[in-house]
C-alpha positions in Angstrom: 87.4 76.9 83.6 84.9 74.3 82.3 81.4 74.7 83.5 81.8 78.4 84.1 78.8 80.6 83.3 79.0 84.3 82.2 76.5 86.9 83.2 76.6 90.3 81.5 74.4 93.2 82.4 74.3 97.0 82.2 74.1 99.3 85.2 72.8 102.9 84.8 75.4 105.6 85.7 73.2 107.0 88.5 73.5 103.8 90.5 77.1 103.0 89.6 78.5 104.2 92.9 76.1 102.0 95.0 76.8 99.0 92.8 80.6 99.6 93.1 80.4 99.7 96.9 78.3 96.5 97.0 80.6 94.6 94.6 83.7 95.6 96.4 82.4 94.1 99.5 81.0 90.9 97.9 83.5 89.7 95.3 87.1 88.8 95.5 89.6 91.3 94.2 89.8 89.4 90.9 86.2 90.3 90.3 86.1 93.8 91.9 87.8 95.4 88.9 86.4 93.3 86.1 84.5 96.2 84.6 84.9 98.7 81.8 83.3 102.1 81.0 81.0 102.6 78.0 79.5 106.1 77.7 76.9 106.7 80.4 76.7 103.0 81.4 79.2 100.6 83.0 79.2 97.1 81.6 80.1 94.6 84.3 81.2 91.1 83.3 81.3 88.7 86.1 82.7 85.1 85.8 80.6 82.8 88.0 82.5 79.6 88.9 80.5 76.7 90.2 82.2 74.6 93.0 84.8 72.2 91.7 84.5 69.0 93.9 87.7 67.6 95.2 89.8 70.3 93.5 91.2 71.6 96.7 90.8 70.6 100.3 90.3 73.6 102.4 90.0 73.7 106.2 86.5 74.6 107.4 87.7 77.9 108.9 89.2 79.1 105.6 86.2 77.9 103.6 84.0 79.9 105.9 86.2 83.0 105.7 86.3 82.9 101.9 82.6 82.2 101.4 81.0 85.6 100.7 77.7 85.0 102.7 79.8 84.1 105.7 82.3 86.9 105.6 81.8 88.4 109.0 85.2 88.7 110.6 85.8 91.4 113.2 87.1 94.4 111.2 88.7 96.3 114.1 91.9 98.3 114.2 93.9 95.2 115.2 92.9 93.5 111.9 95.0 95.9 109.7 98.5 94.8 108.6 101.3 96.6 110.4 104.3 95.5 108.4 104.9 96.5 104.7 107.8 95.5 102.5 107.5 98.3 99.9 110.3 97.4 97.5 112.2 97.5 95.4 111.5 94.9 92.7 114.4 92.5 92.0 116.1 93.3 95.2 115.6 90.1 97.1 112.1 91.0 98.4 110.7 87.5 97.6 113.5 85.8 99.5 113.2 88.2 102.4 109.4 87.8 102.5 109.8 84.0 102.7 111.9 84.5 105.8 109.6 87.1 107.3 106.6 84.9 106.9 108.3 82.0 108.7 108.2 84.1 111.9 105.3 83.1 114.1 104.6 86.8 114.8 104.1 87.7 111.1 101.3 86.5 108.9 100.2 87.1 105.4 96.9 87.6 103.7 95.4 84.7 101.7 94.2 85.1 98.2 91.2 83.1 97.0 93.3 81.6 94.1 96.8 81.2 95.7 97.6 77.6 96.4 100.6 75.7 97.5 101.9 72.4 96.0 99.4 70.3 98.1 96.3 72.3 97.0 96.0 74.3 100.2 95.4 78.0 100.2 98.6 79.8 101.1 99.6 83.2 102.4 100.7 85.5 99.6 103.7 87.8 99.7 102.2 90.4 97.4 98.7 91.6 98.0 98.5 94.2 95.1 95.5 95.8 96.7 96.6 99.4 97.0 97.2 101.3 93.8 94.4 99.5 91.8 91.8 101.8 90.2 88.5 101.5 92.1 90.1 99.8 95.1 86.9 100.1 97.1 86.9 99.9 100.9 89.3 98.3 103.3 87.1 95.3 104.2 88.1 93.6 100.9 91.7 93.8 102.1 91.1 92.6 105.6 89.2 89.5 104.4 92.5 88.2 103.2 94.0 88.3 106.7 90.8 87.0 108.3 91.1 83.9 106.0 94.5 83.0 107.4 94.3 81.1 110.7 97.7 82.4 111.6 96.3 85.9 111.6 93.3 85.1 113.8 95.4 85.9 116.9 96.0 89.5 115.9 94.5 90.8 119.1 96.9 89.0 121.4 98.7 91.3 123.8 101.4 89.1 125.2 102.9 88.0 121.9 101.4 90.2 119.1 101.0 88.9 115.6 101.4 91.4 112.7 99.8 91.2 109.3 102.3 91.6 106.4 102.1 92.9 102.9 105.1 92.6 100.7 104.0 94.2 97.4 107.4 95.5 96.1 106.0 98.1 93.7 104.4 100.3 96.5 107.5 102.4 97.0 107.4 103.7 93.4 103.6 103.9 93.3 102.3 107.1 94.7 98.7 106.2 94.0 99.1 103.1 96.2 100.6 105.3 99.0 97.8 107.7 98.7 95.3 104.9 99.1 97.2 103.4 102.1 97.1 106.8 103.8 93.3 107.1 103.1 92.1 103.6 103.9 94.3 102.6 106.8 92.7 104.2 110.0 94.6 107.3 111.1 94.6 106.0 114.6 97.2 103.3 113.7 99.4 105.2 111.2 102.2 105.6 113.8 102.2 101.9 114.4 102.9 101.0 110.8 106.4 99.8 109.9 107.9 99.9 106.4 110.9 98.1 105.0 112.6 99.0 101.8 115.5 97.1 100.1 117.4 99.2 97.6 119.6 97.7 94.9 122.1 99.5 92.6 119.6 100.8 90.0 121.4 99.6 86.9 121.8 96.0 88.3 118.1 96.2 89.4 117.1 97.3 85.9 119.0 94.5 84.2 117.5 92.0 86.6 114.0 93.3 85.9 114.7 93.1 82.1 115.8 89.5 82.5 112.8 88.7 84.6 110.5 90.1 81.9 112.2 88.1 79.2 112.1 84.9 81.3 108.3 85.4 82.0 107.6 86.0 78.3 106.7 89.7 78.6 109.5 90.6 76.2 110.5 88.6 73.1 114.2 87.9 73.4 114.8 88.4 69.7 112.8 91.7 69.3 113.3 93.7 72.4 117.0 94.2 73.2 118.3 95.7 76.4 119.9 98.4 74.2 116.5 99.5 73.1 115.2 99.5 76.6 118.1 101.7 77.8 117.8 104.1 74.9 114.1 104.5 75.6 114.8 105.1 79.3 117.4 107.8 78.6 115.3 109.5 76.0 112.1 109.7 78.0 111.5 112.4 80.6 111.3 110.7 84.0 107.8 110.7 85.4 106.6 109.6 88.9 105.0 106.4 87.8 106.2 102.8 88.1 106.0 102.2 84.4 108.9 104.7 83.9 112.1 102.7 84.3 114.1 105.9 85.1 111.7 106.7 88.0 112.2 103.1 89.4 115.8 103.8 90.0 115.4 107.4 91.5 115.3 106.2 95.1 115.7 109.5 96.8 112.8 111.0 95.0 110.6 108.0 95.8 111.5 108.1 99.5 110.9 111.9 99.7 107.4 111.4 98.2 106.7 108.5 100.6 107.8 110.5 103.6 105.3 113.2 102.8 102.7 110.6 103.9 104.5 108.6 106.5 107.4 109.3 108.9 111.1 108.6 108.3 111.4 106.8 111.6 108.8 104.3 110.5 111.0 103.2 107.5 114.0 100.8 107.6 116.2 101.2 104.5 118.3 98.2 103.6 121.1 97.8 101.1 120.6 94.8 98.9 124.3 93.8 99.0 124.4 94.1 102.8 121.2 92.0 103.1 123.0 89.2 101.1 126.4 89.4 102.9 125.2 90.2 106.4 121.8 88.5 106.6 121.9 87.6 110.3 122.6 91.2 111.4 120.0 92.5 109.0 117.3 90.2 110.4 118.3 91.1 113.9 117.8 94.8 113.1 114.4 94.0 111.5 113.3 92.0 114.5 114.3 94.9 116.7 112.6 97.4 114.4 109.3 95.4 114.5 109.7 94.7 118.2 109.4 90.9 117.7 111.5 88.0 119.0 114.7 87.4 116.9 115.1 83.7 118.0 113.0 82.2 115.2 115.4 83.7 112.7 118.5 82.7 114.6 119.7 80.2 111.9 117.7 81.7 109.0 119.2 82.2 105.6 117.8 83.8 102.5 116.5 81.4 99.8 118.5 81.7 96.6 116.5 81.9 93.3 117.9 80.1 90.3 119.5 81.9 87.3 117.1 82.7 84.4 117.8 80.5 81.4 118.0 83.4 79.0 119.9 85.8 81.3 121.9 88.4 79.4 125.6 88.1 80.1 126.8 91.3 81.9 129.7 91.6 79.4 127.2 91.9 76.5 125.5 95.0 78.0 128.6 96.9 79.2 128.0 100.0 77.2 124.4 100.2 78.2 125.5 99.7 81.8 127.9 102.6 81.6 125.2 104.9 80.1 122.7 104.0 82.8 125.2 104.3 85.6 126.1 107.8 84.4 122.4 108.7 84.4 121.8 107.4 88.0 125.0 108.8 89.5 123.5 112.0 90.7 120.4 110.3 92.0 122.5 107.8 94.0 124.5 110.7 95.6 121.2 112.3 96.5 120.1 109.1 98.1 123.3 108.8 100.2 122.9 112.4 101.4 119.2 111.8 102.2 120.0 108.8 104.4 122.5 110.8 106.4 119.8 113.1 107.7 118.3 112.9 111.1 115.1 111.1 111.8 116.0 107.5 110.9 115.1 104.7 113.3 117.8 103.6 115.7 117.9 100.1 114.0 118.9 101.7 110.6 122.0 99.9 109.4 124.8 101.7 107.7 124.1 102.1 104.0 127.3 101.8 101.9 127.6 103.2 98.4 126.4 100.9 95.6 129.1 98.9 93.9 129.9 99.5 90.3 127.6 97.2 88.3 129.6 97.4 85.1 132.6 95.6 86.5 132.4 91.8 86.0 
């Protein structure tokens, strides 16, 4: 950004903890983690951006909420989000989040650099707060909801409004779950509600590969899907989101999550059912969250366009068969797990995944 000034300074290790706490409460998340270790010192590089006149027109309430000297919202128990869409990636979570955030009883946190087409700050689906190294304390998270006028009625009793976080990597990220358990006050743990959409793991993996190619993370001529599959099958699965095999091992992910939160707090949705029976699914979600269904009475899921460089399914048929064979036992484990007692009464039937290798 033109006109930006850079200030670089060193902080002795003995005061690093105090500086970290202060920074996590002062700067936005984009600045909280802009530091790297160097021996016994920590070098902190902070990008200072002077105001840009007429760049964006913000309401006075949002300007006040996002201005560090004026960040004094009420950080009570009611300020914490209660609704979390945990995953999985490439399973319609963006479309579902769009519908959820249209409900007057659900509001999202506002990032300091997320704008709509008219230059106004907008609520973000994905907060990506938990799971980041050095996440700091919860006030940095709550500021995002304090900045949204729709969230400023969180303490209403007659028609409650619930904060929403739709970061779809949280179901596979055990570090994020650990931080959620630690930072969110224990008094409200039982009030939290979690939604997870599961997609057939091979179809999800191919969609994720297409997404990365479309976004430029993979070169279409040097990283083939065959190479990705061979690496996935030759690597020992580890419980980290970067491991593609782990991303499709849904039963293992759910078991790990339910060690921290209860099964009855989690609504598990089948991706295909979400698409083919949207109205019933939304009705179950409304009942699960104890909110009014009427605003979703005529709702439909937004459909994303096809990626320009999408791999034809026929061109990856052999890779599909190999991955399907790998995930078969994990899918069976999932079906058995979902049959056990303890699910919420709004839990819809979960049919077996369809064969993704059949055109």
